[in-house]
N, CA, C and O of each residue as an XYZ file, in Angstrom:
532
protein
N       0.857     -1.151      0.074
C      -0.020     -0.016     -0.133
C       0.779      1.355      0.031
O       1.236      1.741      1.107
N       0.875      1.959     -1.038
C       1.723      3.216     -1.194
C       0.968      4.287     -0.237
O      -0.249      4.205     -0.065
N       1.802      5.358      0.416
C       1.453      6.344      0.882
C       2.592      7.487      0.514
O       3.810      7.336      0.607
N       1.993      8.489      0.141
C       2.495      9.708     -0.505
C       2.227     10.792      0.069
O       1.082     11.196     -0.131
N       3.172     11.698      1.015
C       2.768     12.944      1.907
C       3.719     14.027      1.285
O       4.689     14.410      1.940
N       3.478     14.494      0.116
C       4.016     15.768     -0.206
C       3.500     17.076      0.281
O       2.328     17.318      0.567
N       4.507     17.890      0.342
C       4.058     19.275      0.585
C       4.408     20.274     -0.484
O       5.464     20.067     -1.082
N       3.678     21.346     -0.827
C       4.177     22.387     -1.929
C       4.130     23.641     -1.010
O       3.252     24.013     -0.232
N       5.445     24.230     -1.358
C       5.830     25.475     -0.730
C       4.704     26.706     -0.690
O       3.828     26.528     -1.537
N       4.551     27.795      0.030
C       3.708     28.613      0.156
C       3.886     29.581     -1.074
O       2.856     30.168     -1.406
N       4.949     29.827     -1.757
C       5.289     30.764     -2.771
C       4.452     30.636     -4.076
O       4.108     31.603     -4.755
N       4.164     29.354     -4.348
C       3.643     29.067     -5.837
C       3.182     27.794     -5.796
O       3.536     27.047     -4.884
N       2.222     27.330     -6.907
C       2.029     26.007     -7.309
C       3.158     25.363     -8.089
O       3.881     26.130     -8.726
N       3.411     24.070     -8.128
C       4.440     23.594     -8.900
C       4.316     23.970    -10.071
O       3.167     23.781    -10.470
N       5.002     24.437    -10.837
C       5.083     24.612    -12.435
C       5.663     23.664    -13.204
O       6.580     22.984    -12.743
N       5.247     23.510    -14.365
C       5.406     22.517    -15.529
C       5.617     22.967    -16.905
O       5.110     22.365    -17.851
N       6.335     23.986    -17.044
C       5.953     24.617    -18.665
C       6.426     23.517    -19.669
O       6.096     23.750    -20.832
N       7.095     22.424    -19.470
C       7.741     21.624    -20.468
C       7.377     20.249    -20.347
O       7.935     19.336    -20.955
N       6.307     20.108    -19.446
C       5.689     18.548    -19.583
C       5.134     18.327    -18.103
O       4.804     19.280    -17.398
N       5.059     17.074    -17.707
C       4.347     16.651    -16.641
C       4.929     17.116    -15.386
O       6.145     17.120    -15.199
N       3.890     17.591    -14.337
C       4.559     17.971    -13.127
C       5.579     16.822    -12.382
O       5.442     15.627    -12.646
N       6.372     17.192    -11.649
C       7.174     16.359    -10.911
C       6.552     15.982     -9.695
O       7.096     16.334     -8.649
N       5.413     15.269     -9.653
C       4.744     15.052     -8.321
C       3.914     13.644     -8.294
O       3.755     13.091     -9.383
N       3.466     13.133     -7.326
C       2.965     11.697     -7.179
C       1.521     12.060     -7.112
O       0.829     11.082     -7.394
N       0.782     13.193     -6.819
C      -0.577     13.260     -6.567
C      -1.418     13.873     -7.782
O      -2.205     14.797     -7.576
N      -1.252     13.407     -8.869
C      -2.170     13.835    -10.142
C      -3.038     12.784    -10.307
O      -2.716     11.673    -10.726
N      -4.330     13.193     -9.921
C      -5.370     12.098     -9.900
C      -6.259     12.374    -11.215
O      -5.915     13.152    -12.105
N      -7.478     11.610    -11.210
C      -8.252     11.766    -12.499
C      -8.922     13.156    -12.283
O      -9.195     13.723    -13.341
N      -9.223     13.778    -11.228
C     -10.248     15.237    -11.206
C      -9.186     16.197    -10.882
O      -9.169     17.167    -11.639
N      -8.152     16.184     -9.809
C      -7.429     16.938     -9.176
C      -5.938     16.856     -9.136
O      -5.528     15.697     -9.073
N      -5.013     17.792     -9.156
C      -3.695     17.623     -8.997
C      -3.526     18.412     -7.685
O      -3.927     19.572     -7.593
N      -2.912     17.749     -6.653
C      -2.667     18.302     -5.471
C      -1.060     18.850     -5.360
O      -0.062     18.308     -4.886
N      -1.238     20.011     -5.933
C       0.155     20.538     -6.032
C       0.058     22.019     -5.921
O       1.002     22.648     -6.398
N      -0.874     22.660     -5.400
C      -1.072     23.971     -5.317
C      -0.320     24.642     -4.249
O       0.094     23.982     -3.296
N      -0.109     25.927     -4.338
C       0.635     26.448     -3.318
C       0.377     26.290     -1.766
O      -0.661     26.815     -1.364
N       1.099     25.701     -0.916
C       0.855     25.730      0.359
C       0.345     24.290      0.557
O       0.331     23.765      1.671
N       0.008     23.790     -0.347
C      -0.947     22.454     -0.216
C      -0.093     21.348      0.558
O       1.051     21.047      0.220
N      -0.775     20.778      1.633
C      -0.302     19.628      2.365
C      -1.200     18.551      1.831
O      -2.399     18.704      2.065
N      -0.835     17.496      1.160
C      -1.449     16.344      0.697
C      -1.109     15.195      1.228
O      -0.045     15.132      1.843
N      -2.043     13.914      1.085
C      -1.484     12.515      1.325
C      -2.330     11.791      0.370
O      -3.369     12.313     -0.035
N      -1.921     10.499     -0.060
C      -2.297      9.527     -0.786
C      -2.116      8.123     -0.160
O      -1.048      7.747      0.323
N      -3.187      7.416     -0.203
C      -3.016      5.812      0.063
C      -3.837      5.093     -0.820
O      -5.004      5.370     -1.098
N      -3.151      4.131     -1.258
C      -3.806      2.930     -2.135
C      -3.457      1.827     -1.822
O      -2.617      1.518     -0.976
N      -4.372      0.855     -2.796
C      -3.903     -0.417     -2.818
C      -4.170     -1.069     -4.131
O      -5.118     -0.657     -4.799
N      -3.529     -1.910     -4.506
C      -3.799     -2.645     -5.799
C      -3.856     -4.109     -5.522
O      -3.449     -4.557     -4.450
N      -4.406     -4.951     -6.566
C      -4.905     -6.216     -6.315
C      -4.984     -7.021     -7.787
O      -5.720     -6.623     -8.689
N      -4.297     -7.970     -7.884
C      -4.293     -8.929     -8.965
C      -5.628     -9.852     -8.622
O      -5.640    -10.392     -7.515
N      -6.674    -10.048     -9.451
C      -7.608    -11.299     -9.041
C      -7.349    -12.691     -9.348
O      -8.230    -13.542     -9.474
N      -6.171    -12.876     -9.455
C      -5.735    -14.423     -9.671
C      -6.140    -15.345     -8.536
O      -6.542    -16.485     -8.766
N      -6.042    -14.887     -7.408
C      -6.774    -15.607     -6.295
C      -7.856    -16.017     -6.373
O      -8.077    -17.051     -5.742
N      -8.896    -15.454     -7.101
C     -10.331    -16.002     -7.334
C     -10.700    -16.406     -8.694
O     -11.828    -16.501     -9.177
N      -9.431    -16.653     -9.291
C      -9.544    -17.385    -10.750
C     -10.021    -16.458    -11.846
O     -10.821    -16.749    -12.736
N      -9.424    -15.322    -11.657
C      -9.788    -14.190    -12.714
C      -8.402    -13.593    -12.911
O      -8.211    -12.414    -12.610
N      -7.391    -14.379    -13.419
C      -6.047    -13.791    -13.839
C      -5.702    -12.662    -14.915
O      -4.599    -12.147    -15.096
N      -6.961    -12.379    -15.626
C      -6.664    -11.249    -16.571
C      -7.306     -9.872    -16.067
O      -7.368     -8.891    -16.808
N      -7.787     -9.873    -14.729
C      -8.244     -8.977    -14.099
C      -7.213     -8.241    -12.858
O      -6.418     -8.848    -12.140
N      -7.452     -6.992    -12.858
C      -6.811     -6.197    -11.759
C      -7.489     -5.081    -11.351
O      -8.262     -4.529    -12.135
N      -7.260     -4.529     -9.877
C      -7.663     -3.383     -9.745
C      -6.930     -2.176     -8.953
O      -5.907     -2.587     -8.406
N      -7.110     -1.156     -8.798
C      -6.394     -0.077     -8.053
C      -7.149      0.809     -7.446
O      -7.779      1.592     -8.157
N      -7.262      0.894     -5.976
C      -8.121      1.786     -5.419
C      -7.294      3.039     -4.694
O      -6.509      2.704     -3.807
N      -7.392      4.217     -4.952
C      -6.758      5.392     -4.201
C      -7.484      6.296     -3.639
O      -8.605      6.604     -4.045
N      -6.885      6.827     -2.609
C      -7.701      8.022     -1.876
C      -6.594      8.860     -1.651
O      -5.474      8.542     -1.253
N      -7.139     10.224     -2.022
C      -6.147     11.241     -1.792
C      -6.595     12.648     -1.224
O      -7.592     13.106     -1.781
N      -6.031     13.431     -0.201
C      -6.638     14.423      0.153
C      -5.905     15.648      0.360
O      -4.841     15.403      0.930
N      -6.089     17.029      0.082
C      -5.241     18.090      0.132
C      -5.691     19.195      0.785
O      -6.803     19.550      0.395
N      -5.135     19.965      1.781
C      -5.594     21.130      2.301
C      -4.696     22.300      2.615
O      -3.517     22.209      2.274
N      -5.070     23.268      3.159
C      -4.143     24.361      3.221
C      -3.867     24.990      2.024
O      -2.981     25.829      2.185
N      -4.184     24.938      1.124
C      -3.437     25.522     -0.170
C      -4.013     26.975     -0.273
O      -5.063     27.343      0.252
N      -3.352     27.579     -0.866
C      -3.719     29.302     -0.969
C      -3.420     29.823     -2.234
O      -2.491     29.274     -2.827
N      -4.061     30.872     -2.854
C      -3.484     31.602     -3.818
C      -2.228     32.311     -3.504
O      -2.136     33.205     -2.663
N      -1.154     31.800     -4.321
C       0.301     32.551     -3.957
C       0.510     33.914     -4.066
O       1.375     34.482     -3.399
N      -0.445     34.673     -5.108
C      -0.249     35.799     -5.126
C      -1.020     36.732     -4.037
O      -0.595     37.844     -3.722
N      -2.029     36.236     -3.579
C      -2.599     36.929     -2.551
C      -2.688     36.347     -1.188
O      -3.041     37.061     -0.250
N      -2.353     34.939     -1.000
C      -2.449     34.418      0.246
C      -3.819     33.865      0.479
O      -4.038     33.027      1.355
N      -4.815     34.387     -0.388
C      -6.207     33.837      0.106
C      -6.212     32.252      0.184
O      -5.393     31.633     -0.495
N      -7.013     31.655      0.904
C      -7.141     30.293      1.068
C      -8.147     29.466     -0.068
O      -9.296     29.817     -0.336
N      -7.607     28.574     -0.518
C      -8.483     27.677     -1.387
C      -9.226     26.377     -0.933
O      -8.627     25.761     -0.052
N     -10.215     25.922     -1.285
C     -10.946     25.134     -1.036
C     -10.108     23.764     -0.790
O      -9.307     23.404     -1.653
N     -10.285     23.041      0.332
C      -9.738     21.860      0.386
C     -10.331     20.790     -0.592
O     -11.516     20.851     -0.920
N      -9.433     19.734     -1.088
C      -9.850     18.915     -1.874
C      -9.560     17.358     -1.392
O      -8.686     16.985     -0.609
N     -10.466     16.623     -2.031
C     -10.277     15.051     -1.831
C     -10.749     14.045     -3.007
O     -11.791     14.303     -3.610
N     -10.198     13.214     -3.244
C     -10.635     12.499     -4.159
C     -10.364     10.764     -4.057
O      -9.304     10.385     -3.557
N     -11.184      9.937     -4.460
C     -11.132      8.445     -4.451
C     -11.282      8.033     -6.014
O     -12.226      8.468     -6.673
N     -10.426      7.280     -6.503
C     -10.372      6.858     -7.883
C     -10.437      5.047     -7.617
O     -10.019      4.438     -6.632
N     -11.034      4.544     -8.722
C     -10.996      3.060     -8.692
C     -10.608      2.889    -10.228
O     -11.052      3.657    -11.082
N      -9.775      1.863    -10.515
C      -9.564      1.484    -11.851
C      -9.548      0.017    -11.900
O      -8.963     -0.709    -11.095
N     -10.170     -0.318    -12.810
C     -10.246     -1.942    -12.962
C      -9.690     -2.219    -14.469
O     -10.044     -1.516    -15.416
N      -8.971     -3.089    -14.573
C      -8.392     -3.520    -15.797
C      -8.408     -4.836    -16.270
O      -8.153     -5.741    -15.475
N      -8.674     -5.094    -17.473
C      -8.967     -6.520    -18.067
C      -7.947     -6.868    -19.052
O      -8.214     -6.394    -20.157
N      -6.915     -7.512    -19.011
C      -5.685     -7.689    -20.000
C      -5.861     -9.296    -20.266
O      -5.302    -10.106    -19.527
N      -6.568     -9.648    -21.226
C      -6.582    -11.137    -21.612
C      -5.149    -11.466    -22.093
O      -4.557    -10.723    -22.876
N      -4.608    -12.612    -21.596
C      -3.265    -13.124    -22.193
C      -3.647    -14.253    -23.301
O      -2.663    -14.538    -23.983
N      -4.708    -14.899    -23.620
C      -5.099    -15.668    -24.554
C      -6.474    -15.587    -24.807
O      -7.372    -15.179    -24.070
N      -6.524    -16.083    -26.085
C      -8.039    -16.139    -26.797
C      -8.340    -15.194    -27.632
O      -7.378    -14.578    -28.090
N      -9.494    -14.854    -28.009
C      -9.782    -13.820    -29.038
C      -9.468    -12.439    -28.573
O      -9.236    -11.633    -29.474
N      -9.420    -12.045    -27.458
C      -9.225    -10.585    -26.951
C      -7.833    -10.483    -26.626
O      -7.584     -9.390    -26.117
N      -6.638    -11.385    -26.764
C      -5.382    -11.450    -26.472
C      -4.756    -10.181    -27.130
O      -4.962    -10.040    -28.335
N      -4.136     -9.396    -26.582
C      -3.589     -8.253    -27.179
C      -4.377     -6.707    -27.032
O      -3.970     -5.636    -27.480
N      -5.608     -6.966    -26.272
C      -6.366     -5.958    -25.993
C      -6.403     -5.676    -24.487
O      -5.931     -6.494    -23.698
N      -6.941     -4.559    -24.091
C      -6.827     -3.812    -22.652
C      -7.985     -3.120    -22.720
O      -8.179     -2.237    -23.555
N      -8.870     -3.498    -21.799
C      -9.910     -2.514    -21.371
C      -9.658     -2.010    -20.038
O      -9.297     -2.756    -19.127
N      -9.824     -0.853    -19.908
C      -9.757      0.094    -18.356
C     -10.868      0.612    -18.191
O     -11.283      1.295    -19.128
N     -11.583      0.500    -17.172
C     -12.625      1.264    -16.655
C     -12.220      1.942    -15.406
O     -11.727      1.323    -14.464
N     -12.459      3.386    -15.400
C     -12.132      4.077    -14.255
C     -13.172      4.895    -13.571
O     -14.099      5.240    -14.304
N     -13.228      5.293    -12.296
C     -14.258      6.171    -11.623
C     -13.612      6.779    -10.844
O     -12.672      6.280    -10.225
N     -14.045      8.120    -10.713
C     -13.481      9.199     -9.623
C     -14.536      9.845     -9.048
O     -15.396     10.355     -9.767
N     -14.617      9.913     -7.507
C     -15.493     10.684     -6.934
C     -14.674     11.765     -6.153
O     -13.725     11.347     -5.490
N     -14.937     13.112     -6.156
C     -14.020     14.104     -5.629
C     -14.910     15.026     -4.834
O     -16.119     15.034     -5.069
N     -14.391     15.798     -3.912
C     -15.072     17.021     -3.499
C     -13.965     18.113     -3.374
O     -12.810     17.967     -2.974
N     -14.601     19.258     -3.816
C     -13.931     20.520     -3.621
C     -14.677     21.418     -2.999
O     -15.647     21.972     -3.516
N     -14.166     21.657     -1.574
C     -15.284     22.555     -0.776
C     -16.502     21.787     -0.690
O     -16.619     20.675     -0.177
N     -17.571     22.622     -1.347
C     -19.022     22.193     -1.292
C     -19.252     21.431     -2.242
O     -20.146     20.606     -2.053
N     -18.610     21.428     -3.457
C     -18.826     20.915     -4.673
C     -18.506     19.258     -4.746
O     -17.374     18.887     -4.435
N     -19.293     18.487     -5.070
C     -19.070     17.065     -5.412
C     -19.066     16.674     -6.914
O     -19.958     16.951     -7.716
N     -18.035     16.052     -7.146
C     -17.652     15.732     -8.614
C     -17.488     14.316     -8.690
O     -17.156     13.534     -7.800
N     -17.848     14.046    -10.210
C     -17.462     12.379    -10.495
C     -17.325     12.377    -11.843
O     -17.719     13.259    -12.606
N     -16.618     11.117    -12.199
C     -16.262     11.095    -13.517
C     -16.205      9.688    -13.786
O     -15.922      8.949    -12.842
N     -16.493      9.044    -15.264
C     -16.243      7.779    -15.494
C     -15.205      8.061    -16.625
O     -15.082      9.170    -17.145
N     -14.432      6.905    -16.979
C     -13.604      6.883    -17.995
C     -13.772      5.515    -18.373
O     -13.934      4.619    -17.544
N     -13.728      5.298    -19.884
C     -13.479      3.919    -20.465
C     -12.572      4.029    -21.496
O     -12.805      4.783    -22.441
N     -11.432      3.281    -21.422
C     -10.359      3.142    -22.542
C     -10.336      1.595    -22.926
O     -10.277      0.670    -22.116
N     -10.389      1.495    -24.238
C     -10.032      0.342    -24.987
C      -8.805      0.357    -25.798
O      -8.788      1.155    -26.735
N      -7.639     -0.484    -25.573
C      -6.598     -0.556    -26.096
C      -6.481     -1.891    -27.116
O      -6.967     -2.975    -26.794
N      -5.874     -1.705    -28.208
C      -5.645     -2.762    -28.996
C      -4.346     -2.779    -29.876
O      -3.758     -1.765    -30.253
N      -3.945     -4.193    -30.177
C      -2.861     -4.067    -31.041
C      -3.304     -4.309    -32.369
O      -4.255     -5.037    -32.656
N      -2.443     -3.548    -33.344
C      -2.607     -3.803    -34.772
C      -1.211     -4.137    -35.148
O      -0.196     -3.494    -34.880
N      -1.326     -5.269    -35.826
C      -0.201     -5.804    -36.617
C      -0.185     -5.467    -37.816
O      -1.092     -5.786    -38.585
N       1.043     -4.635    -38.238
C       1.173     -4.317    -39.591
C       1.829     -5.677    -40.415
O       2.656     -6.450    -39.931
N       1.310     -5.747    -41.611
C       1.883     -6.569    -42.711
C       3.305     -6.298    -42.752
O       3.718     -5.165    -42.508
N       4.170     -7.357    -43.075
C       5.705     -7.189    -43.399
C       6.487     -6.910    -42.167
O       7.710     -6.872    -42.296
N       5.929     -6.694    -40.900
C       6.937     -6.472    -39.752
C       7.721     -7.805    -39.313
O       7.162     -8.898    -39.226
N       8.875     -7.616    -39.086
C       9.557     -9.013    -38.817
C       9.798     -8.829    -37.409
O       9.952     -7.778    -36.786
N       9.808    -10.400    -36.884
C       9.935    -10.255    -35.269
C      11.307    -10.440    -34.957
O      11.687    -10.380    -33.788
């Protein structure tokens, strides 16, 4: 079970002008890297082999951030929290071998606002003619 407790300095949020932020707490709904923000994340992942579902796995995470503020004015921002569930199906054999189905759900709260989101992703291999192994 991972535990990630980062803190962002009061002066500004983390900047990333050339790519992805250098942090651990980027979830589906929120990035927990605002100025002054103290955040923590706990999660668990599990492969379902033990219940005879070897192609299935899941990841459940919960993250909370508080004490963030607007860097320029020092005004407080709403606390945030988010819980994400990811379910993956990656068949190793059979008709769907080479495919990957991912179902994701996020439930979050920012101040008094409740947010949720579903995502479905389906990846598949395409073999080109003439490729050599």
